[in-house]
KOLLOLO-926566 format. One record per residue (C-alpha): residue number from 1; residue in one letter; x, y negated, z. Coordinates in Angstrom, 1 decimal, m for minus. Example, Ala and Ser with C-alpha at 12.3 -4.5 7.8 and 13.67 -1.06 7.14 Angstrom:
2
<fido><i>1</i><aa>A</aa><east>12.3</east><north>4.5</north><up>7.8</up></fido>
<fido><i>2</i><aa>S</aa><east>13.7</east><north>1.1</north><up>7.1</up></fido>
END
This chain:
116
<fido><i>1</i><aa>M</aa><east>44.1</east><north>20.3</north><up>35.0</up></fido>
<fido><i>2</i><aa>T</aa><east>41.5</east><north>22.1</north><up>33.0</up></fido>
<fido><i>3</i><aa>D</aa><east>41.8</east><north>25.9</north><up>32.8</up></fido>
<fido><i>4</i><aa>I</aa><east>39.0</east><north>26.5</north><up>30.2</up></fido>
<fido><i>5</i><aa>T</aa><east>37.5</east><north>24.4</north><up>27.5</up></fido>
<fido><i>6</i><aa>F</aa><east>33.8</east><north>25.3</north><up>26.9</up></fido>
<fido><i>7</i><aa>Y</aa><east>31.9</east><north>24.4</north><up>23.8</up></fido>
<fido><i>8</i><aa>H</aa><east>28.5</east><north>24.5</north><up>24.8</up></fido>
<fido><i>9</i><aa>N</aa><east>24.9</east><north>24.2</north><up>23.6</up></fido>
<fido><i>10</i><aa>P</aa><east>22.5</east><north>23.9</north><up>26.7</up></fido>
<fido><i>11</i><aa>R</aa><east>19.6</east><north>25.0</north><up>24.6</up></fido>
<fido><i>12</i><aa>C</aa><east>21.3</east><north>28.3</north><up>23.7</up></fido>
<fido><i>13</i><aa>S</aa><east>20.5</east><north>31.0</north><up>26.4</up></fido>
<fido><i>14</i><aa>K</aa><east>24.0</east><north>33.0</north><up>25.5</up></fido>
<fido><i>15</i><aa>S</aa><east>25.9</east><north>29.9</north><up>26.2</up></fido>
<fido><i>16</i><aa>R</aa><east>24.2</east><north>29.1</north><up>29.3</up></fido>
<fido><i>17</i><aa>E</aa><east>24.7</east><north>32.8</north><up>30.5</up></fido>
<fido><i>18</i><aa>T</aa><east>28.4</east><north>32.4</north><up>29.5</up></fido>
<fido><i>19</i><aa>L</aa><east>28.8</east><north>29.1</north><up>31.2</up></fido>
<fido><i>20</i><aa>A</aa><east>27.3</east><north>30.9</north><up>34.6</up></fido>
<fido><i>21</i><aa>L</aa><east>29.8</east><north>33.7</north><up>34.3</up></fido>
<fido><i>22</i><aa>V</aa><east>32.7</east><north>31.5</north><up>33.5</up></fido>
<fido><i>23</i><aa>D</aa><east>31.8</east><north>29.1</north><up>36.6</up></fido>
<fido><i>24</i><aa>N</aa><east>31.5</east><north>32.4</north><up>38.7</up></fido>
<fido><i>25</i><aa>E</aa><east>35.0</east><north>33.1</north><up>38.1</up></fido>
<fido><i>26</i><aa>Q</aa><east>35.9</east><north>29.8</north><up>39.8</up></fido>
<fido><i>27</i><aa>H</aa><east>37.9</east><north>28.0</north><up>37.0</up></fido>
<fido><i>28</i><aa>Q</aa><east>38.0</east><north>24.4</north><up>36.3</up></fido>
<fido><i>29</i><aa>V</aa><east>35.8</east><north>24.0</north><up>33.1</up></fido>
<fido><i>30</i><aa>E</aa><east>35.9</east><north>21.2</north><up>30.6</up></fido>
<fido><i>31</i><aa>I</aa><east>32.4</east><north>21.4</north><up>29.0</up></fido>
<fido><i>32</i><aa>I</aa><east>32.1</east><north>20.0</north><up>25.6</up></fido>
<fido><i>33</i><aa>K</aa><east>28.5</east><north>19.6</north><up>24.3</up></fido>
<fido><i>34</i><aa>Y</aa><east>29.6</east><north>20.3</north><up>20.7</up></fido>
<fido><i>35</i><aa>L</aa><east>26.3</east><north>19.2</north><up>19.0</up></fido>
<fido><i>36</i><aa>E</aa><east>26.8</east><north>15.5</north><up>20.7</up></fido>
<fido><i>37</i><aa>T</aa><east>30.7</east><north>15.6</north><up>20.3</up></fido>
<fido><i>38</i><aa>P</aa><east>31.6</east><north>17.8</north><up>17.3</up></fido>
<fido><i>39</i><aa>P</aa><east>35.2</east><north>19.2</north><up>17.2</up></fido>
<fido><i>40</i><aa>T</aa><east>37.5</east><north>17.7</north><up>14.8</up></fido>
<fido><i>41</i><aa>V</aa><east>38.5</east><north>19.4</north><up>11.5</up></fido>
<fido><i>42</i><aa>E</aa><east>41.9</east><north>20.2</north><up>13.2</up></fido>
<fido><i>43</i><aa>T</aa><east>40.3</east><north>21.5</north><up>16.3</up></fido>
<fido><i>44</i><aa>I</aa><east>38.0</east><north>23.9</north><up>14.3</up></fido>
<fido><i>45</i><aa>E</aa><east>41.0</east><north>25.1</north><up>12.3</up></fido>
<fido><i>46</i><aa>Q</aa><east>42.8</east><north>25.9</north><up>15.8</up></fido>
<fido><i>47</i><aa>I</aa><east>39.6</east><north>27.8</north><up>17.0</up></fido>
<fido><i>48</i><aa>I</aa><east>39.6</east><north>29.8</north><up>13.8</up></fido>
<fido><i>49</i><aa>K</aa><east>43.4</east><north>30.7</north><up>14.3</up></fido>
<fido><i>50</i><aa>L</aa><east>43.0</east><north>31.4</north><up>18.1</up></fido>
<fido><i>51</i><aa>L</aa><east>40.1</east><north>33.7</north><up>17.4</up></fido>
<fido><i>52</i><aa>G</aa><east>42.1</east><north>35.6</north><up>14.8</up></fido>
<fido><i>53</i><aa>F</aa><east>39.5</east><north>35.1</north><up>12.0</up></fido>
<fido><i>54</i><aa>D</aa><east>40.5</east><north>35.5</north><up>8.5</up></fido>
<fido><i>55</i><aa>S</aa><east>37.7</east><north>33.0</north><up>7.1</up></fido>
<fido><i>56</i><aa>A</aa><east>35.9</east><north>30.0</north><up>8.6</up></fido>
<fido><i>57</i><aa>R</aa><east>32.7</east><north>31.6</north><up>7.7</up></fido>
<fido><i>58</i><aa>Q</aa><east>33.3</east><north>34.0</north><up>10.5</up></fido>
<fido><i>59</i><aa>L</aa><east>32.6</east><north>31.2</north><up>12.9</up></fido>
<fido><i>60</i><aa>M</aa><east>29.6</east><north>29.9</north><up>11.1</up></fido>
<fido><i>61</i><aa>R</aa><east>26.0</east><north>30.5</north><up>12.0</up></fido>
<fido><i>62</i><aa>T</aa><east>24.9</east><north>31.8</north><up>8.4</up></fido>
<fido><i>63</i><aa>K</aa><east>21.2</east><north>31.8</north><up>9.3</up></fido>
<fido><i>64</i><aa>E</aa><east>20.9</east><north>28.2</north><up>10.1</up></fido>
<fido><i>65</i><aa>S</aa><east>18.8</east><north>26.3</north><up>7.5</up></fido>
<fido><i>66</i><aa>Q</aa><east>21.9</east><north>23.8</north><up>7.1</up></fido>
<fido><i>67</i><aa>Y</aa><east>23.9</east><north>26.8</north><up>5.8</up></fido>
<fido><i>68</i><aa>K</aa><east>21.2</east><north>27.6</north><up>3.0</up></fido>
<fido><i>69</i><aa>E</aa><east>20.6</east><north>23.8</north><up>2.3</up></fido>
<fido><i>70</i><aa>L</aa><east>24.3</east><north>23.1</north><up>1.7</up></fido>
<fido><i>71</i><aa>N</aa><east>24.7</east><north>26.3</north><up>m0.4</up></fido>
<fido><i>72</i><aa>L</aa><east>27.7</east><north>27.3</north><up>1.7</up></fido>
<fido><i>73</i><aa>A</aa><east>27.2</east><north>30.9</north><up>0.8</up></fido>
<fido><i>74</i><aa>E</aa><east>28.5</east><north>29.9</north><up>m2.5</up></fido>
<fido><i>75</i><aa>Q</aa><east>31.3</east><north>28.0</north><up>m1.1</up></fido>
<fido><i>76</i><aa>D</aa><east>34.8</east><north>29.6</north><up>m1.1</up></fido>
<fido><i>77</i><aa>N</aa><east>36.8</east><north>26.7</north><up>m0.2</up></fido>
<fido><i>78</i><aa>E</aa><east>37.9</east><north>27.2</north><up>3.5</up></fido>
<fido><i>79</i><aa>T</aa><east>38.4</east><north>23.5</north><up>4.0</up></fido>
<fido><i>80</i><aa>A</aa><east>34.8</east><north>22.7</north><up>2.6</up></fido>
<fido><i>81</i><aa>L</aa><east>33.5</east><north>25.1</north><up>5.0</up></fido>
<fido><i>82</i><aa>I</aa><east>35.5</east><north>23.7</north><up>8.1</up></fido>
<fido><i>83</i><aa>K</aa><east>34.3</east><north>20.1</north><up>7.0</up></fido>
<fido><i>84</i><aa>A</aa><east>30.7</east><north>21.3</north><up>6.9</up></fido>
<fido><i>85</i><aa>M</aa><east>31.2</east><north>22.7</north><up>10.6</up></fido>
<fido><i>86</i><aa>H</aa><east>32.5</east><north>19.4</north><up>11.8</up></fido>
<fido><i>87</i><aa>E</aa><east>29.8</east><north>17.3</north><up>10.0</up></fido>
<fido><i>88</i><aa>Y</aa><east>26.9</east><north>19.9</north><up>10.9</up></fido>
<fido><i>89</i><aa>P</aa><east>28.0</east><north>21.3</north><up>14.3</up></fido>
<fido><i>90</i><aa>K</aa><east>24.8</east><north>23.3</north><up>14.6</up></fido>
<fido><i>91</i><aa>L</aa><east>26.6</east><north>25.7</north><up>12.0</up></fido>
<fido><i>92</i><aa>I</aa><east>29.2</east><north>26.6</north><up>14.5</up></fido>
<fido><i>93</i><aa>E</aa><east>28.8</east><north>29.8</north><up>16.4</up></fido>
<fido><i>94</i><aa>R</aa><east>28.5</east><north>29.4</north><up>20.1</up></fido>
<fido><i>95</i><aa>P</aa><east>29.6</east><north>29.5</north><up>22.8</up></fido>
<fido><i>96</i><aa>I</aa><east>33.4</east><north>29.1</north><up>22.4</up></fido>
<fido><i>97</i><aa>V</aa><east>35.6</east><north>29.5</north><up>25.4</up></fido>
<fido><i>98</i><aa>L</aa><east>39.5</east><north>28.4</north><up>25.2</up></fido>
<fido><i>99</i><aa>A</aa><east>41.8</east><north>29.7</north><up>27.9</up></fido>
<fido><i>100</i><aa>N</aa><east>45.3</east><north>30.7</north><up>28.2</up></fido>
<fido><i>101</i><aa>G</aa><east>46.2</east><north>29.9</north><up>24.6</up></fido>
<fido><i>102</i><aa>K</aa><east>43.2</east><north>32.2</north><up>23.5</up></fido>
<fido><i>103</i><aa>A</aa><east>39.6</east><north>31.9</north><up>22.3</up></fido>
<fido><i>104</i><aa>A</aa><east>36.6</east><north>33.9</north><up>22.6</up></fido>
<fido><i>105</i><aa>I</aa><east>32.8</east><north>33.6</north><up>21.5</up></fido>
<fido><i>106</i><aa>G</aa><east>30.4</east><north>34.5</north><up>24.3</up></fido>
<fido><i>107</i><aa>R</aa><east>28.4</east><north>36.9</north><up>22.4</up></fido>
<fido><i>108</i><aa>P</aa><east>28.1</east><north>39.0</north><up>24.5</up></fido>
<fido><i>109</i><aa>P</aa><east>28.9</east><north>36.6</north><up>27.4</up></fido>
<fido><i>110</i><aa>E</aa><east>31.2</east><north>39.4</north><up>29.1</up></fido>
<fido><i>111</i><aa>S</aa><east>33.4</east><north>39.1</north><up>26.0</up></fido>
<fido><i>112</i><aa>V</aa><east>35.2</east><north>35.8</north><up>27.5</up></fido>
<fido><i>113</i><aa>L</aa><east>36.5</east><north>37.7</north><up>30.5</up></fido>
<fido><i>114</i><aa>A</aa><east>39.2</east><north>39.1</north><up>28.4</up></fido>
<fido><i>115</i><aa>I</aa><east>40.8</east><north>35.8</north><up>28.1</up></fido>
<fido><i>116</i><aa>L</aa><east>40.3</east><north>34.5</north><up>31.5</up></fido>
END
């Protein structure tokens, strides 16, 4: 049984630091390299809900070039923002940790300790 689902980008230092912290807590972790296996639209919607965000934009990396290229700053449709994150997973803030029916973003890495 998996205790934790970890949406990971191995190239991201915060993602690596958060994973090391979670590993030190000795939980069973399912690691999903989300750039290779993007979360479904439904999963993104669930993550947004678990994080308590009011908007999909709060889960987006707004400084990514794809955000600008796709004119997402002008987009008000939540469904369109979520679909963009599914199609272009680089837009998703990282790392995301799911545990105990809750979610946290590992920025800073210690913020995930509250849900473990």
